[in-house]
LUMTI-30049 format. One record per residue: x negated, y negated, z negated of N, C-alpha, C, CB in turn. Coordinates in steps of 0.001 Angstrom, whole numbers, plus 500000, padded with zeros to 6 digits. Glycine has a CB too. Example, Ala and Ser with C-alpha at 12.3 -4.5 7.8 and 13.67 -1.06 7.14 Angstrom:
BEGIN
  neast nnorth    nup caeast canorth   caup  ceast cnorth    cup cbeast cbnorth   cbup
 486810 505690 492200 487700  504500 492200 486800 503300 492200 488692  504473 490954
 487150 502250 492920 486330  501060 492860 487100 499970 492130 485916  500598 494275
END
This chain:
BEGIN
  neast nnorth    nup caeast canorth   caup  ceast cnorth    cup cbeast cbnorth   cbup
 498543 501136 500056 499678  499737 500284 499456 498486 499938 500891  499817 499592
 499169 497824 500606 498524  496941 501121 499385 495052 499594 499046  497145 503392
 498639 495377 498993 499661  493942 497722 499095 492828 497920 499558  494030 495757
 498853 492746 499403 499821  491086 499642 500147 491471 500342 499464  489585 499931
 501666 492221 500432 503068  492639 501359 504167 492229 500680 503327  494247 501649
 504468 491429 500468 506121  490863 500409 507151 491367 501068 506303  489599 500844
 507222 492664 500544 508455  493271 501467 509634 492833 500945 508569  494862 501543
 510695 492902 501416 512179  492673 500540 512607 494441 501040 513627  490937 501360
 513681 494431 499455 514268  495510 499393 515114 495849 499543 514251  495859 498861
 515290 495007 500096 517362  495134 501088 516771 496015 502110 518424  493155 502207
 516004 495847 503458 515713  496209 504499 516091 497677 504537 514461  495856 504741
 517012 497490 505825 517008  499088 505929 518454 498916 505721 516041  500175 504754
 518892 498929 504277 520107  499113 503873 520942 498481 504258 520238  499091 502897
 522430 498917 503975 523351  498144 504658 524193 496643 504290 524183  499050 504818
 523280 496030 503147 523359  494829 502772 522243 494168 503676 523231  494707 501257
 521829 495020 504461 520809  493484 505360 521391 493429 506573 518858  493667 505769
 521907 492414 507631 521232  490673 507339 522170 490524 505934 521742  489052 508943
 521460 490007 505158 522184  489385 503873 522497 487848 504121 521185  489524 502476
 523142 487467 502581 522805  485781 502700 521879 484994 503333 522547  485309 501670
 520868 485437 502772 519733  484524 503739 519447 484331 504727 518827  484601 503729
 519608 485669 505688 519627  485910 506870 520763 484679 507266 519928  487489 507155
 521791 484282 506977 523084  483565 507832 522327 481946 507298 525258  484057 507070
 522123 482219 506153 521150  480852 505682 520008 480380 506731 520250  481239 504205
 519350 481157 507464 518082  480905 507793 517295 480600 506858 517983  480085 508597
 517605 481588 505709 516420  481649 504852 515664 482942 504616 516793  481198 503627
 516064 483938 505743 515482  485019 505391 513883 485629 504795 515765  485429 506315
 513154 486672 504028 512150  486382 503589 511394 487146 504603 512012  486592 502218
 512039 487897 505450 510971  488568 506354 511248 488008 507916 511121  490370 506263
 511951 487625 508190 512210  487140 509975 512008 485927 509948 513735  487313 510762
 510375 485469 510417 510458  484530 510583 511322 483773 511992 509339  484421 510352
 511881 484065 512532 512219  483890 513568 514420 483110 512607 511790  485730 514745
 514075 483566 511851 515316  483288 510357 515033 482544 509134 515725  484663 509586
 513684 482157 510028 513068  481280 508522 512683 479538 510179 510552  482655 507198
 512963 479652 510592 512765  477724 511973 511692 478825 512835 511378  475269 510959
 510794 479430 512708 509485  479688 513046 509741 479545 514728 508885  481246 512399
 508977 479533 515815 509790  479520 517020 508913 481500 517401 509332  477646 518431
 508147 481816 516980 507335  482987 517188 507459 484216 516088 505908  482483 517236
 507370 485482 516645 507894  486242 515554 506937 487040 514555 508775  487156 516142
 506985 487139 513643 505341  487390 513061 506169 487925 511874 503966  485826 512739
 506442 489314 511898 507781  489801 510835 507660 491098 509633 509070  490389 511927
 506327 491192 510171 505589  492950 509314 506714 493603 509307 504881  493030 507399
 506410 494251 510654 507856  495267 511538 507804 496810 510396 507235  495945 513990
 509112 496645 510017 509676  497781 508839 510713 498770 509828 510771  496854 507274
 510609 498647 511098 511478  499669 510944 513526 499279 512058 511493  499712 508837
 513061 498085 511817 514678  496889 512163 514416 495728 512577 515686  496395 510859
 515009 495213 513506 514948  493405 513743 516308 493047 513368 514622  492746 515526
 515877 491860 511481 517175  491417 511180 518148 490189 511965 516969  491065 509907
 517232 489789 513268 518050  488648 513834 518666 489466 514835 517246  487285 514414
 518107 490538 515126 519044  491692 516414 520080 491992 515890 518439  493250 516896
 520105 492476 514230 521284  492943 513372 521925 492044 513477 521186  493301 512036
 522053 490696 513123 522986  489553 512765 523033 489295 513643 522852  488555 511978
 523579 489034 514963 523608  488714 516176 524618 489723 516969 522218  488687 516641
 523726 491160 516229 524476  492654 517100 526186 492013 516278 523586  495076 516271
 526098 491789 514472 527098  491768 514353 528685 490631 514305 526729  492289 513666
 527529 489945 514185 528552  488487 514624 529030 488914 516432 527229  486474 514558
 528416 489729 517149 529016  490096 518127 530693 490642 518204 528156  490937 518474
 530527 491984 516984 531275  492759 517451 532693 492249 516486 530637  494280 517376
 532071 491638 515010 533263  491008 514406 532622 489626 514439 533787  491601 512850
 533205 488539 515331 533091  487346 515233 533331 486398 514274 533509  487103 515926
 535418 486840 513665 535826  486953 513071 536246 487300 511481 535848  487064 513649
 535254 488239 511119 535399  488765 510211 535134 488726 508545 535094  489366 510673
 534817 488401 508053 533927  488179 506785 533718 489120 505971 534334  487277 505990
 533170 490344 506498 532851  491114 506150 531495 491608 506720 533760  491665 506161
 530579 490317 507609 530087  490562 508342 529026 490463 507421 530292  490038 509436
 528681 489406 506489 527813  489715 505504 528478 490348 504274 527102  488545 505170
 527690 491761 504114 527636  492710 503512 527419 492215 502043 526736  493547 504101
 527988 491435 501179 527687  491817 499786 527851 492958 498333 528030  491028 499544
 527090 492188 497758 527733  493920 496209 528698 493591 495725 526791  494391 494494
 529305 494840 495617 530707  494880 495203 530670 494863 493930 531490  495961 495643
 531686 494865 493379 532704  494612 491687 533407 495523 491212 533869  493564 491627
 533032 496666 490195 534013  498081 489767 534446 497101 488036 532665  500295 489542
 535136 497250 487521 536369  497105 486265 535898 498507 486425 538336  496495 486432
 535113 498887 484767 535864  500599 483948 535303 500182 482709 535159  502607 484530
 535381 500913 482308 535659  501266 480620 534005 501714 479957 537015  502957 480433
 533930 501490 479066 532627  501509 478619 532719 502292 477170 532026  499972 478552
 531891 503298 477027 531752  503196 475506 529973 502699 474387 532260  504893 475183
 529892 502929 473653 528674  502107 472523 528293 504371 472736 529576  500818 469976
 526790 504518 473255 526890  505932 472957 526185 505717 472146 526622  507020 473795
 525306 504504 471367 524553  504640 470689 524324 503242 470265 523663  505376 471166
 524593 503385 469046 523750  502282 468112 522383 502557 468432 523955  502408 466395
 521610 501840 469494 519382  501615 468622 518721 501174 467530 518394  500645 469202
 519837 500092 467350 518767  499493 466424 519980 497819 466036 516736  499162 467575
 519816 497213 465089 520692  496298 464938 521157 495940 466007 520336  495385 464340
 520572 494999 466995 520639  494179 468054 521156 495047 470112 518878  493482 467824
 520994 496765 469605 520689  497075 470752 521581 498275 470957 519267  497235 470918
 521916 498152 472169 522626  499571 471931 523117 500284 473490 524152  499279 470843
 522852 501162 473874 523075  502559 474818 524442 502957 475138 522504  503848 474120
 525052 501877 476012 525827  501940 476930 526196 502673 477899 525712  501340 477246
 527579 503791 477796 527938  504495 479124 529064 504179 479440 527908  505871 479179
 529180 504291 481107 530539  503929 482231 530235 504948 482900 530666  502444 483250
 531525 504677 483534 531735  505953 484378 532426 504802 486057 533293  507434 483295
 531447 504461 487095 531695  503967 488358 532408 504975 489477 530387  503505 488822
 532460 504711 490060 532285  505296 491848 531466 506021 491706 531824  504369 493146
 532113 507324 492926 531172  507910 493340 529858 507305 494103 531755  508670 493943
 530278 506779 495121 529409  505566 495851 528414 504624 495253 530277  504660 496364
 529109 504159 494173 527729  503613 493469 527247 504178 492803 527650  502659 492822
 527047 505343 492055 526813  505894 491500 524787 506218 491779 527969  506725 491639
 525928 507005 493416 524561  507703 494159 523757 506858 494479 524715  508465 495407
 524016 505287 494915 523075  504487 494908 522077 503630 493831 523579  503909 495489
 522261 504095 493077 521654  503443 491371 520872 504539 491060 522939  503149 489886
 520622 505336 492177 519798  506894 491365 518626 506414 492517 520781  509144 491574
 518111 505433 492978 516479  504099 493800 515494 504123 492428 517139  501552 494219
 514703 504191 492879 513411  503842 491793 514094 502131 491547 511276  503952 492736
 513856 501662 490482 514071  499937 490154 515550 499658 489873 513623  498859 491570
 516617 500842 489801 518206  499837 490173 518337 499294 488737 519998  500918 490734
 519192 498280 488948 519678  497176 488560 520801 497184 488256 519544  496377 489227
 521935 496214 487158 523353  496329 487844 523970 495158 486780 524223  498152 487800
 524496 494178 487556 524978  492890 486217 526502 492993 485605 524966  491086 486959
 526246 492725 484916 527124  493002 484018 528353 491797 483502 526245  493432 482973
 529414 491716 483134 530173  490669 482590 531750 491286 481690 530496  489640 484002
 532123 490056 480875 533572  491016 480849 534248 490542 481652 534471  491129 479622
 535561 491413 481920 536344  491169 483096 537026 489430 483324 537579  492334 482945
 537093 488921 481727 537619  487868 481817 537050 486384 481683 538386  488084 481136
 535910 486569 481358 534846  485972 481756 534022 485121 483103 534415  486737 481495
 533842 484270 483326 533392  483383 484690 531948 484336 485461 532761  481419 484052
 531708 484218 486490 531145  485200 487336 529501 484416 486416 531574  485070 489513
 529751 483386 486470 527919  482623 485921 527995 483423 484397 527771  480105 485612
 528355 484394 483452 527936  485140 482722 527730 486685 482810 528506  484839 481971
 527486 486942 483917 526265  488000 484695 525242 488154 484028 525643  487578 486020
 524597 489294 483957 523040  489626 483321 522929 490529 483785 522639  489788 481911
 521407 490927 484590 520926  491771 484690 520458 492153 483691 520393  491737 485409
 521079 494129 484083 520312  495606 483458 520045 496301 483842 520604  496338 482815
 518568 496951 483038 518464  498323 484143 518838 499521 484122 517416  498695 484409
 518893 500347 484929 519797  501202 484641 518942 502261 484126 520693  501531 485740
 519312 503148 483287 519001  503853 482404 518425 505431 482963 520176  503797 481550
 520036 505771 482651 520166  507634 483149 521744 507356 483972 520362  509237 481252
 521666 507969 485014 522664  508705 485590 522742 509744 486547 523251  508031 485971
 524310 510223 485569 524729  511881 485677 526338 511831 486298 524700  512799 483837
 525796 512335 487739 526989  512421 488547 527462 510881 488306 528124  513693 488042
 529097 510658 488729 529141  509296 487929 529592 508372 487349 528952  508826 488122
 528446 508984 486417 528227  508287 484728 526884 507259 484813 527783  509781 483307
 526344 506267 484477 525616  505418 484334 525368 505130 482469 526236  504321 485261
 523966 504834 482703 524467  504065 481104 522766 503596 481008 525277  505494 479350
 522566 502461 480513 522190  500920 480154 521862 500814 478967 523199  499911 480321
 521007 500454 478549 520610  499717 477402 520499 498190 477129 519542  500136 477203
 521087 497354 475674 521314  496645 476301 520984 495675 475119 522464  496804 477031
 520020 494242 474772 520176  493678 473397 520611 492343 473241 519010  493744 472723
 521989 492776 472214 522993  491432 472202 522382 490597 471136 524725  491748 471805
 521467 489091 472530 520995  488672 471429 521069 487050 472145 519471  489461 470881
 521793 487401 472834 522613  485700 473632 523802 485950 474091 521866  484932 475136
 524367 484553 474233 525360  484777 474940 526249 485422 475628 525267  484523 475227
 525751 485870 476481 526273  486840 477506 526465 487901 477264 525694  487006 478434
 525514 488807 476316 525484  490287 475599 526052 490581 474873 524656  490718 475089
 526008 489413 474282 527212  489536 472924 528936 489338 473125 526822  488207 471782
 528663 488907 473673 530552  489077 475196 530411 490590 475047 530344  488394 477822
 529387 491046 475573 530256  492476 475979 530294 492868 475058 529870  493551 476874
 530362 493313 474029 530641  494138 472440 531255 493480 471524 529419  494542 471630
 532067 491926 471911 533192  491463 470817 534017 491834 470741 533641  490523 470702
 535057 491808 470008 535925  492673 469681 536620 493589 470171 536464  492288 469344
 535482 493998 469887 536234  495636 470446 536712 495960 471906 537690  495908 469659
 535556 495029 472133 535572  495004 473775 535873 496248 474831 534212  494596 474153
 536416 497037 475500 536113  498660 475744 535839 497868 477580 537937  500296 475289
 535904 497040 478025 536540  496751 479497 534639 496037 480020 538454  495149 479467
 534497 496233 481666 533106  495954 481212 533302 495453 483652 531680  497992 480074
 533012 494390 483705 532749  494478 485506 531225 494667 485601 533231  492842 486526
 530937 495484 486316 530021  496368 487321 529716 495623 488210 530559  497568 487966
 528291 494644 488868 528229  494706 490306 526459 495108 490429 528819  493045 491107
 526627 495642 491612 525904  495944 492272 525779 497097 493867 525397  496116 491319
 524422 497936 494339 523479  497995 493476 522222 496625 493998 522952  499689 493501
 521158 497130 493251 520358  495859 493049 519445 496879 493127 520459  494730 491741
 517693 496865 493660 517062  497832 493808 515272 497158 493439 517520  498456 495350
 515731 495706 492663 514105  495308 492837 514095 495149 491012 513628  493438 494071
 514309 496446 490545 513925  495834 489305 512707 496582 488632 515144  495811 488364
 511837 496610 489456 510872  497602 489729 509373 497144 490762 511804  498756 490449
 508154 496460 490217 507532  495982 491563 506000 497022 491206 507292  493818 491717
 505626 497275 492795 504461  498556 493294 505613 499490 493302 502912  499120 492078
 506525 499188 493592 507431  501218 493405 506911 502119 495035 510254  501081 493508
 506375 501104 496198 505746  501949 496746 504382 503653 495995 505211  500796 497511
 503759 502677 495031 502678  503485 494571 503630 504475 494277 501676  502968 493397
 504986 504645 493806 505595  505513 493493 506364 506340 493974 505919  505248 492960
 506880 505903 495429 506872  506427 496414 505694 507408 497488 507269  505523 496748
 504799 506776 496980 503530  507891 498017 502906 508321 496941 502188  507120 499277
 503143 508755 495895 502017  509726 494263 502676 510912 495170 502662  509605 491694
 501053 511795 494843 501672  513708 494540 500330 513821 493759 501899  515252 496329
 500744 515324 492933 499345  515793 492738 498616 514749 491605 498516  515783 494292
 499405 513173 491007 499126  512522 490732 498961 512833 489008 499761  511730 491394
 498173 511713 488360 498258  511684 486655 498199 510342 486482 497008  512459 485712
 499586 510374 485791 500120  508726 485396 500394 508949 483905 501757  508069 486310
 499516 507794 483662 499945  506990 482125 500830 505792 482500 498461  506294 481165
 502376 506579 481590 502935  505123 481254 503009 504366 480170 503985  505043 481465
 502980 502825 479706 503088  502522 478597 504751 501650 478764 501657  501737 478116
 505702 502462 477752 506865  501499 477546 506777 501349 476035 508403  502068 478095
 507514 499905 475779 507286  499187 474478 509003 499005 474798 505956  497619 474308
 509250 499014 473525 510627  497976 472891 511695 498436 473912 510384  495925 472993
 512480 497334 474828 513500  497766 475462 512791 498370 476698 514550  496688 475691
 512086 497854 477418 511149  498850 478406 511280 500550 478874 509839  498828 477712
 511735 500310 477023 511977  502529 477356 512725 502751 478047 512561  503717 476235
 513905 501822 478742 514952  502619 479294 514765 502255 480585 516364  502422 478774
 514429 501230 481485 513319  501173 482329 512671 502085 482460 512586  500412 482127
 511822 502123 481712 510728  503715 481850 511063 505029 481485 509481  503703 480976
 512395 505336 481421 512991  506364 481591 512877 507317 482902 514082  505965 481379
 513297 506479 483125 513986  507470 485020 512795 507208 486069 515916  506438 486112
 511857 506516 485242 510429  505685 486582 509402 507024 486366 509232  503506 485847
 509853 507710 484989 509112  508896 484381 509955 510289 484935 509112  508757 482552
 510953 510569 484963 512132  511125 485834 511344 511367 487130 513525  510018 486049
 512207 510075 487531 511047  510104 489116 510316 510481 489682 510446  509625 489468
 508840 510241 488731 507778  510499 489388 507837 512354 489420 506438  509685 488588
 508214 512897 487931 507778  513755 487537 508796 515257 488900 508007  513542 485687
 510381 514716 488552 511210  515295 490112 510315 515594 491242 512272  514102 490833
 510239 514121 491892 509920  513822 492718 508979 514946 493514 509567  512738 492385
 507602 515261 492195 506468  516174 492523 506108 516855 491206 505187  515384 493163
 506627 518169 490681 506865  519288 490031 505325 518680 489504 507259  520908 490868
 503945 518339 490498 502421  518327 490455 502287 517089 489416 501604  518070 492091
 502700 516375 489993 502612  515055 488811 502764 515113 487048 503876  514079 489205
 501224 514667 486864 501851  514548 485417 501731 513864 484803 501738  515176 484668
 502676 513437 483434 502891  512458 483626 502264 511734 481712 504525  512464 484321
 501709 510854 481300 501333  510354 480225 501850 509545 479047 500676  509925 480579
 502297 509349 478441 503587  508476 477857 503116 507920 476222 505217  509671 477753
 502468 506405 476242 502454  505629 475199 503356 505211 475035 501779  504866 475105
 504238 505457 473650 505171  504284 473425 505555 503865 472233 506254  504443 473977
 506076 502257 472135 506130  501777 470530 507409 500687 471244 504250  500874 469557
 508038 500831 470005 509218  500131 469230 509192 499014 469282 509377  500314 467982
 508222 498021 469998 508269  496478 469964 509514 496572 468893 508586  495556 471645
 510197 495102 469510 510831  494095 468728 512357 494916 468291 510997  492546 469719
 512564 495617 469915 513992  497038 469895 514055 497537 467781 513024  499334 471390
 512748 498165 467645 512060  498830 466294 512747 500378 466222 512489  497802 464680
 512829 500851 467397 513156  501781 467695 512334 502668 468515 514076  501531 468036
 511971 504021 468691 511559  504798 470054 513099 505832 469891 509599  505864 469971
 513406 505497 471711 514603  506216 471987 515040 506800 473375 515535  505411 471618
 513427 507075 473107 513152  508237 474811 512408 509349 474620 512165  507528 476207
 512147 509121 474058 510632  509750 473287 511182 511663 473382 510369  508909 470907
 512766 511782 473161 512975  513279 472936 513278 514002 474554 514437  513501 471757
 513670 513077 475594 514222  513278 476968 512596 513111 477491 515609  512013 477602
 511848 512767 477376 511049  512690 477443 509898 513908 477559 511164  511996 476801
 510015 514595 476135 509769  515570 475584 510149 517076 476628 510501  515337 474274
 511072 516563 476581 511912  517314 477574 511464 517840 479385 513120  516310 477613
 511250 516429 479763 511252  516717 481195 509445 517358 481210 511697  515027 482305
 508812 517575 480020 507948  517815 480092 506049 516977 480084 508517  518322 480824
 506477 515443 480164 505837  514675 480040 504861 514967 478346 506781  513520 480339
 503745 514292 478439 502521  513836 477253 503608 512547 476471 500554  512966 478210
 504055 512888 475171 504595  512061 474274 503735 511310 473319 505434  512747 473630
 503001 510395 473270 502180  509607 472245 502881 508473 471608 500950  509050 472871
 503431 508181 470483 504068  506960 469960 502804 506149 468799 505693  507520 469091
 502743 505584 469167 502500  503805 468190 503366 503014 467950 501692  502696 468775
 502717 502625 466366 503633  501626 465742 503710 500213 466558 503123  501359 464237
 502192 500065 467292 502163  498657 467823 501339 499261 469017 501426  497296 466792
 502042 498305 470108 501063  498567 471084 499848 497497 471453 501830  498814 472235
 499918 496380 470931 498710  495414 470402 497246 496114 470218 499134  494810 468885
 497668 496377 468393 496995  496935 467717 496449 498683 467671 497582  496504 466851
 497413 499279 468780 496900  500719 468444 497310 500860 470236 497918  501916 466898
 498436 500660 471012 498883  501457 471788 497254 500897 473009 500839  501157 472181
 497162 499011 473179 496243  499309 474138 494588 500150 474274 496168  498171 474445
 494231 499835 472632 492453  501010 472274 493043 502248 473273 492068  501919 469843
 494653 502469 473222 494512  504068 473312 494138 504153 475164 496356  505062 472703
 495033 503097 475046 495114  503072 477002 494063 503214 477745 495554  501748 477703
 493301 502332 476536 491519  502083 477239 490319 503317 477259 490647  500804 476172
 491189 504549 475991 490404  505376 475595 491141 507130 476952 490620  505348 473478
 492351 506723 477334 492369  507762 478166 492253 507040 479931 493860  508668 477748
 492039 506125 480100 492015  505886 481089 490310 506093 481394 492762  504661 481245
 489532 506604 480638 488270  506854 480332 488314 508685 480417 487867  506060 478759
 488723 508812 479444 488512  510193 479729 489816 510630 481096 488714  511126 478047
 490947 510418 481293 491755  511068 481971 492193 510816 483141 492521  511197 481437
 491339 509921 484128 491441  509729 484977 492308 509387 485875 491099  510180 485050
 493263 508181 485086 494212  508298 485769 494780 507775 487658 494780  507829 484808
 495661 507905 488194 495856  507661 489406 496647 506125 489509 496609  508900 489975
 497562 506413 488166 498293  505489 488518 498829 505154 486968 499323  505916 489702
 498778 503358 486336 499785  502479 485284 500698 502611 485903 499627  500985 484897
 501819 502973 484840 503130  502124 484627 503337 501632 483242 504386  502940 484983
 503571 500539 483697 504064  499383 482760 505813 499267 482138 503754  498013 483708
 506113 499575 481220 507624  498820 481819 508016 498425 480062 509182  500289 482933
 507968 497252 480179 507907  496074 478753 507721 495215 479312 506876  496043 477544
 507613 493852 478550 507766  492272 479142 506449 491795 479753 508165  491125 477892
 506277 490931 480204 505255  490561 480896 503873 490138 480388 505701  489719 481519
 503553 489928 478561 502821  489776 478248 502408 491394 478194 502928  488866 477374
 503021 492180 477741 502592  493833 478175 502190 494188 479003 503274  494686 478271
 501948 493310 480272 501725  494163 482082 500081 493200 481314 503120  493334 484468
 500150 491967 481057 498905  490969 481145 498062 492009 480788 498807  489538 480144
 498539 493011 479345 497426  493325 477979 497433 494332 479062 497790  493655 475964
 497155 495770 479596 497422  496869 480224 496082 496333 481369 499227  497114 480738
 496101 494922 482104 495577  495001 483803 494055 494190 482981 496868  493724 485530
 494130 493943 481064 493200  493419 480658 492275 495327 480392 493706  492165 479255
 493079 495154 479764 492491  496719 478708 492007 497222 480850 494681  498368 477220
 492420 497524 481674 491432  498325 482431 490606 497586 483093 491953  499196 483313
 490509 496415 483191 489572  495519 483037 488444 495936 482544 489944  494616 482399
 488545 495662 481738 487461  496102 480453 486999 497822 480603 488423  495862 478673
 488176 498953 480778 487261  500012 481043 486772 499734 482168 487742  501289 481036
 486380 498744 483183 485868  499082 484488 486566 499964 486022 484832  499786 483998
 487504 499992 485707 488585  500497 486435 489039 499625 487308 489581  500899 485693
 489486 500375 488715 490533  498862 489591 491682 499649 490173 489592  497809 491268
 492630 500275 489130 493672  501515 490358 495244 500738 490162 493828  503882 489553
 496172 501123 490551 497389  500593 491242 498184 500415 489906 498134  501654 492477
 498903 499611 489696 499802  499640 488536 501067 498984 489239 499197  498788 487133
 502459 499904 488392 503691  499296 488728 504215 498645 487318 504734  500418 489400
 504971 497544 487762 505599  497084 486263 506558 496423 486745 504731  496166 485165
 507451 496474 485264 508806  495967 485243 509238 494554 485671 509197  496098 484012
 509996 494361 486602 510145  492928 486965 511184 492445 486269 510351  492655 488375
 510634 491208 485526 510845  490621 484384 511807 489305 484515 509522  490342 483831
 511706 489138 486040 511712  487045 486295 513280 487203 485976 511233  486004 488524
 513902 485865 486169 514550  485591 485557 515949 485414 486609 513932  484636 484797
 517150 486258 486631 518042  486318 488074 519450 486378 487490 517717  487808 489191
 520179 485142 488265 521210  484771 488023 522277 485165 488839 521097  483706 487913
 521368 485280 490779 522792  485412 491551 522440 486973 491580 523092  484461 493297
 520927 487832 492409 520378  488619 492429 520387 488850 494103 520826  489477 491458
 520887 487821 494305 521177  487635 496266 519971 486583 496755 523143  486637 496808
 518717 486509 496113 517782  484906 496348 518488 483646 496799 516621  485019 497583
 519983 484283 496571 520511  482044 496927 520045 481074 495859 522658  481529 496800
 520001 481611 494416 519575  480597 493657 518076 480512 492662 520694  480482 492899
 517302 480697 493716 516415  480166 493123 515846 480728 491873 516800  479111 492996
 516619 481373 490699 516060  481540 489249 514926 482602 489225 517251  482011 488203
 514140 483441 490272 513843  484562 490395 512624 483903 490847 514675  485546 491131
 512614 482636 491528 511123  482044 492176 510160 481905 491785 510984  481078 492544
 509070 482461 492071 507712  482832 491386 506590 483210 492436 507924  484116 490372
 505582 482025 491965 504217  481601 492955 503883 482541 492926 503086  480636 492703
 503088 483597 494139 502237  484259 494194 500697 483565 494697 502802  485210 494890
 499822 484888 494940 498406  484542 495801 498695 484398 496682 497340  485295 495991
 498090 483451 497966 498145  482789 498977 499192 481375 499030 498422  483793 499880
 499225 481073 497968 500004  479730 497692 501426 479880 498370 499171  478349 498351
 502329 481126 498085 503354  481153 498663 504290 481259 497215 503372  482291 499823
 505439 481468 497617 506664  481591 496727 507455 482729 497189 507556  480306 496727
 507609 483908 496139 509029  484718 496553 510072 484971 496141 509017  485634 496727
 511008 485936 496348 512234  485709 495514 512100 487533 494948 513964  485063 496633
 511787 486923 493507 511423  488532 492940 513098 489330 493256 510872  488527 490707
 514051 488807 493086 515127  489674 492584 515354 490404 493993 516542  488822 491880
 514598 489763 495322 514686  491043 496654 513168 491370 497153 515675  490391 498289
 512038 490855 496366 511037  491375 497035 510026 492070 496146 510475  490381 497796
 509424 492724 496899 508375  493712 496691 506864 493415 496345 508362  494405 497811
 506748 493551 495224 504764  492832 495661 503951 494010 494103 504428  489778 495048
 502610 493393 494673 501499  493996 492798 502250 492776 492396 498989  493917 492476
 502408 493509 490769 502536  492300 489664 501225 491550 489733 502786  492858 488019
 499566 491642 490127 498951  491145 489872 498570 490075 490903 498351  491867 489443
 499941 489893 491837 499732  489108 492821 500539 487690 492475 500148  489849 494108
 501356 487716 491345 501956  486569 490618 501058 486039 490086 502913  486770 489706
 501707 484625 490488 500411  483782 489675 501211 483103 487913 499786  481961 491070
 500265 483058 487278 500800  483010 485851 501073 481507 486151 499698  483474 484417
 502892 481370 485235 503531  479792 484913 502140 478656 484052 505224  480091 483494
END
């Protein structure tokens, strides 16, 4: 994988061309950004052609630009992990659930009667048939609304897929040794990453370092054990986890590091790798602020190497490329 490629996660999906293409702000097609020449990093589809072809087929249709759908469903609190952290379970349509099995899947949640701007993004932790599980921290007005007043209804919008940066490293790894570091709420997206790596190739070996973080609890250890991953629990990533990681890097010679947690954790892991004198790929959970998920609002814009800005709700890159604010 070229670490300088900023590919759109929606390309080749039914959500492309998207609203950005409609407004001539496409992140891939140079023509749909106002350039006179084609310079699109060909990915097997011409977005310009697809946009014009859809208009030709359905010039009066409101469905030309396919946006994500919302489903109003019941949910239950499967587990109260800690004082402010809950594992929720809900049933969605079969088609919706199937689309949430991809790496980095996430959805937006809100209460049915709340305005759309109450929606907030949550990583998918588990999908079984048409049942999905997520973990939320009720630490702000949006998330607190979900469980207030014994509410049992929720609106789920999706699917979205850019919850993890560096996805091609996972897609292409076989016979690999992976160290997964997951802290706090980052355990939720960390579990499906381990599942994907081990289900994709039974020869992949996953070693995990887990820390309770601000959540104050380890809640994926048993499921990782059942997968066959090596689980190592530490009381603190900063004090114990990072020294352990540096030791493992030298001893185990991993092919990939996966960081599921806050950006401060990602930076700490990069520092640990530098101190260990290695330069290996890293997959990292995407912690960008997101409001719409479609690249329209601009809340997820980040500066990257090469004096560019990318929309982190839609564009894949290596975490290494993101400039420190």
